[in-house]
N, C-alpha and C positions, 0 to 999 in steps of 0.2 A: 042807076042808084046804088045797086049792089057793088058795082065796080068802084064806086066813089067811096063807099063806107069801109070797105075791107082794109085798105091801107091805113085808115085812121085807127082801126082796132089793133092792127099789127104794131103800129108805132106806140100805142098806149101800153101794150103788153111789154114791149121792150123797155119802156120807161120804168114800169113796175119792177121788172126783173133787175134792171140796173140799180134801182133804189135799194132793193133787198140785198143785192150783191155787195153794195158799198157798206151797208150795215153789218153784213157778215164779216167783211174784211176788217172793219173797225172793231167789232166785238171780239174776234178771236185773239188779237194781240193784247187787248185790254185785259181779257180774262187770264191770258197767259202771264201777264205782268203782276197780277194780284197775288200776294204771298198767302200761304196757308194760314188759316185761323186756328188759334188755340187760346184757351182761357182757364183760369182756376181762381177760386175764391176760398180764403182760409180764415178761420177765427184765430187771430194771433195769440190769444190767451191760452188756448188749449192745443192749437195745431190741427184742429179738426177741419176737414175739407167740407165746404158748404156747397160748392158748385164746381163742376169740371167738364171741359170738353176738349178733346184732343190733347189733354194735359201731359201725356207721356210721349208725345210725338217729338223726336229730335228736330229742332228748327234752328235757324240762324238767330242768335240772341242780339246781335248788333251791340250797341253801347251798354246794354244791360250787363255786359261782361265787366264793365268798370266797377260794378258793385263788389266783385271778388277782388279786383285790383286794390280797391280801397280797404276791403277787409284785411288783406295781407299787409297793407301799409299800417293799419291800426295795430295789428298783431305784432309787427316788427318794432313799432315804437314802444308798445307796452312791455316787450321783452328785452329792450335795450339794444336791439340790432342797429337802430338808427334813431336819430332825434328829430323832432319837428323843426328845429333850427339848423339841422345839418345842411350845408350848402352842397347842392348837387350840380355836377358839371354835365351839361346837355351834350349828348353825342350827336354826330352827324346823322345817324339813322333816326334818332328821336326827332331831331329838328326837321327831317324830311317827310314826316307823316302828314297825310292830307287832312284838310279840314273835316270836322271841326277841330280847331287848334288854338293854342294860346299865342302862336307866333314866336316860339322860342328859336334862338340862333345857336349854331354849333359853337361849343366852347363857352356858352353863357353859363353863369353860376346863379342858381336860384334856390331859395330855401324849400325844404320838403313841404312845409305847411302850405306854401303857395301852390305847389304842384298838386297837393291834395285838394285844395279848394277849386283849382281849375278843372280837375278831373271830375269832381262831384257836381259842381254847379254848371260849368261851361261844357262838360263832357269833352274836354280837349284830348285829342289822340296823342299829341306830342308830350303832354304832361304825363299821361298814363304810361307811355313807354319810358320816359325818364325815371318815373317811380320804380318801374320794374328793373331797370338796369342798376339803379342805385341800391336796391335791396339784394338782388340775386346775381348781379354781374352781367347777365345776358337775359334777353326776353325769353329765350327758349327755356332757360332754367327757371325763370319766374313762372312761366306757363305750366311747367311740370309741378311746381309747388301749388299753383292754383288748382290744378286738377286733383292733386293729392288731398288738398283741404276740402274740395268739393265732395270727394268720396267719403271723407270722414264725417261730413255733415249729412250724408244720406242722399246726395245729389248723384244718383247712380247713372243717369242718362246724360251726363254733361262731360264734355271734353274741351278743355281750353288749349288753344294753340298760340294765342297772343293776349296782350294786356288791354287792348282797346276795343275789340269787337268788330273790326273791319272784316268783311267777308273773306273766309279762307276755308278751303275744303277740309272737312273734319272738325271744324270749330263749331260745335253744336250744343244746344241745351234745350230744356223743356219748360213749359209754363209751371209745372209742379216744382222743378228744381229752382227756378228763379224766385218763386214765392218762398221756398225754404230759405234761400239765401237772404232775401229781404227780412225775414223774421229773425235770422241769426244776427244780422247787423243791428236790429233794434234791441235785442236782448244782450248781446255780447259787448257792444260798444255804444251804450247810450250816451256817453259823453261826447261822441262825435256825430250822433244821429241828427242833431240840429243842422248840420251842413246841408242836408237834403231838402230842408224847408226854406233856406235862404233865397230870397228873390235875386240877390246880387251878392258878390263877395270880392274882396281885394285879393287878387292873385299875384301881387308883387309888381308885375309889369303892366297890369291893366286891371280895371274894374270890370268884372264879367257878370253877365246876366244868366239867370237860371233857365235852362231849356224847358223846364216843367212849370214855369210861373203861371201860365194860363190855367192849367188845371188846379194849381194851388190856390189861385185867386177865385176860381169858379166853384170849387166843391168845399162845402163847409166841413171843417175838421181834418182836411187833407194836410199832411206834413211830409210827404215824400212819395216815391223814393227816387226812381231813375227812369229816364227816357232812353230810347234807342231807335235808330233808323238806318237802314241801308236798303238798296233796291231789292236785294234778295230776301231781306227779313220783313220789309214793310215797316209800319209804325208800331213800335213796341213800347210797353210801359208796365213797370211794376209800381203800384201805388199803395199807399197806406193812409188810413184815416181813423180818427177816434171820435166817438159820439156816445154820450150817456154811459161811460164806463166800458163800452165795447170798443175793441180795436180790430179792424178788418184789414187784411192784406190781400191784394189781388194782382194778377198778371194777365196781360192780353198780348198776344202775338198777332201780327198780320193786319194791323189797321191800314185802311186805305188812305188816310190823311190824318193830320193832327186833330182836326175837329172830330173825325170819326173815332179815332183812338180815345180821345178824352170823353166823348159821349158814351162809348162802350165801357170805359173804366167807371164812369159815374153809375151806369146801370148795374155793373157787377158789385160795386160797393154798396149800393142801395139794397141789392139782393142779399148781401152779407149781413147788413144791419137788420134787415127784416127777419131773417131766419136764425140769426145767432141768439142763443139764450141770454137773458139778462144777467144771470149768475152762472158762472162756470169756474171750475177749479183751474187755477193757474198752473200750467206745466211748462216750465222754461225748457228750451231746447238744450241738449248737452253741448257744451263747447268742445270743438275738436281739440285733441291733444296737440300741444305745441311741439313742432319738430324743427322749425326754422328752415335753414337751407341744407340740412343734413340729407344724405342719401339721394341727392339730385344727380342725374346722369350727366348734366353739363359740367359738374365739378371735375369729371375725368374726361379724357379724350373720347370723342364720339366713336362708338363701335361701328365697324363696317357693316353694311347692309347685307349680311350673309346669314347662313342658317345656324351659325354658332351663337352661343349665348353665354353670358357670364353669370355664375351663381356665387353669391356671397353668403358664407355661413358664419353665424355668430354662435359660438359655443361657450360654455362655462367650464372651468376647471373641475374635474371630478374630485380632486383633493388638493389641499394646499399644504405641502410639507412644512413642518415647523423646524426652523434651524436649531441645531443643538445649542444648548446653553454653554456659553463661554465660561470656563472655570475662572473664579475670582482669585487673585493672588492672595497667598496666605498672609494673614495679618501679622506684622512683626510685633514682638513683645516690647512693650514700652520700656524705655531705659530706666535703670534703677533710680536715677536722680528725679525722673518724672514721677515715679511712684511715691518717692519720699515726699516730693512737693505736694502731691495730691493728698497724701495722708496728713501732712502737717496742716494743709489748708482745711481739711475736714475737721481736724481737732480744733483749729482756731475758730471756725464757724460754730461748731457745737458749743464751745465755751461762750461765744457771744449769745447763743440761744439760751443757755443756762442763765446768763446774766439778764437777759430780757425777761425770763420767767421770774427771777428774783425781783426785778424792778416792778413787774406787774403785781406780784404778791405784796410788796411793800406799799404800793399805791392803794391797795385795798385793806391794808392792816394785817396782812398775813406774813409769816416768816417761812422761808424755804431753805431746807438743808439738802444739798445735792452731793451725790457721789460721782466723781468724774469717771469718764469712760477710759478703759485701758487704751493707751495710744497705739499700740503695735498690733492690735488684732481687729479683724472686721467685727462690727458690732451689730446687734439686733436690740430691739426695744423690749424691756420687761418691766412689769409693775409688781413691786413687792408689797403686798397688802398685809400690813403688820400693825398691831397696836403699839402704843408707846412703850409698854413694858415688855414687848417681845412675844406676848401670848398671841395665838392665832385668833382671827376674828370670829365673832359668833356666827352660827350657821345661817340664821335668818336675816342677818344685818345687811344693809346696803351702804355703799360708800359713793360719794360723788367723785367721779374720775374726771380729771382735767387733762386734755390732750393739747399740746402745742403743735400746730400743723406746719408742714414745710411750706405750704402756700396759704395765703390769707383766705378765710372762708367768706369770700365776697358773694357767693351765689345764694346765701341765705337771705331772703328778702321778707320773710314773714315777720310782722311786727312783734308777734309773741315770742320770737327767738331773740329779741334784743334785750338780753339780761346781763347784769354785771356778775362778776365772780362771787360777790357776797350774796346776791340774790339767789344764785344757783346753789350756793352752799346752805342757805337758809331754807331751801325747799328740797330736801333730799328725796321726798316721796313723789315729787312731780315726775311725770314721764317726759324727761327732756331728751330729745333725740339729736339736737344740735344747737348749741348756744354759742354765739360769737362774742368773745370778749377780748378785743384788741389782739386778735390772732390766736385766742384760746377757745376751745370748745369743751363744754361740760357734758359728760355722758354718765348715765347710771351704770354702776359696776356691781354685779351680784357678788356678795361675799361668800366665802367658803370656810369650811372648818379647818382648812389647811392653807398654807401660804399659796398665793395665786401662782400658777405656772408661768413660765416665760412666754411672752407673746412673740411668736416667730413669724416673720414676714416671708412668704414664699419668694423664691428668686424672681419669678415673673412679675411680682408686684414691688420689688425693691426699687427704690429711687436710684437714678443714675448718680454715681459719685460726682460726675462733672457738674451736676445741678445742685450738689451740696444739700440734699434734702434729708432731714432726719425728724423722727417723731419722738416726743418725750411724754411719758405717762406719769401723772402725779396722783397720789391717793391721799385721802384725808387721814389725819392722825387718829381719829376716833370713828371707826366704821359704824354706820347706822345712826350717827348723830351729825348735826350741822357743825361745820368748822367755824369756830368763832374767830373774832379779830385777834390777831397776835398769836394764834396757834400755829404749830409747825406742820408742814406737809412734806414729810421725808419721801425721797424717791431715789432710785438707783438705776443705773444703766448696766445691764449684764450681757454677757455673750450667750447666744442661744446654742445649746448642745446640738450636734449634728443629728442625733437620733430622736430628738424631741418631736412630738406630734405637731403638725403645722396648724396652729390655730390663729386665725387672723382677726384682729380687732381694728377697725378703721371707721372713720367718720364718713357719713354719707350726706352730702348736701342735697338740698331740694332740687338742684339742677340735674343731679344724677338719678334721683329717685323717680320711679315711674308713677308719679303723683300728678303729672300735668295732663291737661286735656285740650281739646279743640272744640270750638262751637261752630256749627255749620248752618245755623238758622233756626228761626221759630216759625212754626207752621200751624194752620188752623185745626188740623186733625192729626191723630196719632199715625194714621196710615201715611199721610204726606211726610211726616217726620221720618218714619221708618224707610220710606222710599228714598228720601234724601240721603239717609245714612248708607243705604246700599249703593246708590249712585256714586256717592263720595268715596266709599271704600273701593269701588272699581276704578275710579279715576286715580286714586293715590294709594294703591295697594302696597307699594313698597314700604311706606312709612307707617301706614295704618294697619298693617297685617296683624300685628300683635295687640292692637288696641281693642278696648271693649266698647261696643256701640251701645248707647243708652238714650232712651227717650224720656224726658223729664217733664211732667205736667207743670205748667206755669200759668199765671193769670193771663188770659188772652191767647193761649195756645199751648203748643208742645215744643220744647227745645230738643234739637238733635245734637248730641255731643258724643265725642270719643274720649275715653279715659285710659289710663294705664300707659302713658307715654313719658319719656324724659323730656326735659325742656328743649333739648336740641331737636328731638323728633317732632315735637309740637310746632316749633318754629319752622322747620323744613316743610312739614305738611301744609302749614298755612301759606307759606310763601308760594309753594307750587300750585295750590288751589286758587290763590288770588291771581296768579299769572294766567289762569284759565277763566278769569272773571267769575269766580265762585266766592260766595261769602265765607269768611273764616277768620276767627281770632282765637288766640290761645287762652286757656283757663289755668291760672296759677293754683297750686295746691292750697 
């Protein structure tokens, strides 16, 4: 009996050992094939990390790489390096990339927009390489640009060696870095972000389906972003979803299948929505500075793999010498016949001005007696204030002085200044500062106990003879009284003595006077108005530096104004402020 049962027990033991041996042989390779797991969950609004595991471990990103390829493509389009409708010629290397692919052929021409759709939706490797070569010339140069941009985003553990994500030694990233990249895509290029939520797209040569459509359809609020798979990486996914004003971005590395990856992403997003606060301050990520293809090593011949290295220094000049001023040729003295012609022309125009003054006086019922200017001498303007009998004017009397200007006084826009010569003469006590009468301006002239001195115009203010400008000063025949119709206004033009004191009398129009202002708004409180004045003065200090800031109470609020400007200063200040979308309009005196 014992001899009969012993072999049976021995055979059963062998069967058990064989069974466990087979399980061991099957389990070891399966465990060896599973990729390392990593995950990270981030609140996209603030960038705060909600959950993380192995998130800084460098792993194979697979086609998550194409997120950076597309980011560089969007950047190149925005900065004018290439256009969406640019026709790209497919190289033999791009056409030879393994699936997933669009099926491009060597020499085929296809629009960049179709390549972008194929890379984003279909995850086509040939399209990704065609994009890289179109933008940077070679995939190596493009990969260097990808890595440089990643560093600028804060993806410190990422190194890109290709544009598609196929397994390559040293081509690594992390769950944290890929989540950062997904957030940058969302904030930096929202106009293109909808590509990642399309279930299908027209790629020019074919209608392609989204590799992430199962997750997009299964998870409420999901709108992206990118899938990835290789044997070394496993099933990867960076996903994003929005619910109730919250946006969560998560990344998972090392899924064992599509179903496992999608279920894990759903679990991570649910965790994010559960833990993220309802209200949080929005903190947009800083966009990396644009450098394009500058400073790429591929732009120059490849350096030998030796111990030498090239150092490029960029320095600024310590000083910039100013070239010496080139002497101007000495001005030739005008010919005598030119001087004679100019002198004769001046005399002729001055005679016309005198005639115009006489016509104006006759039109108002006044008579004018004029003393001509000596023709052979340079002349200055003088007013001889004199009573009809030759006696000096009384000390306290005032006379209405009429000045014919070289230029029409078109800048006077005040309605109160629109007076006729007769009206000005009938109101000698009025404080008239500038009255336009068909090219004439009436000014109050203080009388003196002696004849008025000659009015000398300094050389800097003398009109150019070529412009034929001259002033004429007229005085009333009876100082201190109104000039009646038919009365004479004698005047004379005399040469100014060289040693006479320089006393200038000139008219000032409202466009030159610092009587203009600018209005920058009405505010509910004085504090708000004063703050607006300070802000405006800082924005436009060049024109408002000499202005007087004033807050004026008005019904319904406080007005913020600047005064003490010329008309040109007010116009310039308002135009510059309006160019900065600031309220401003000028205030006339």
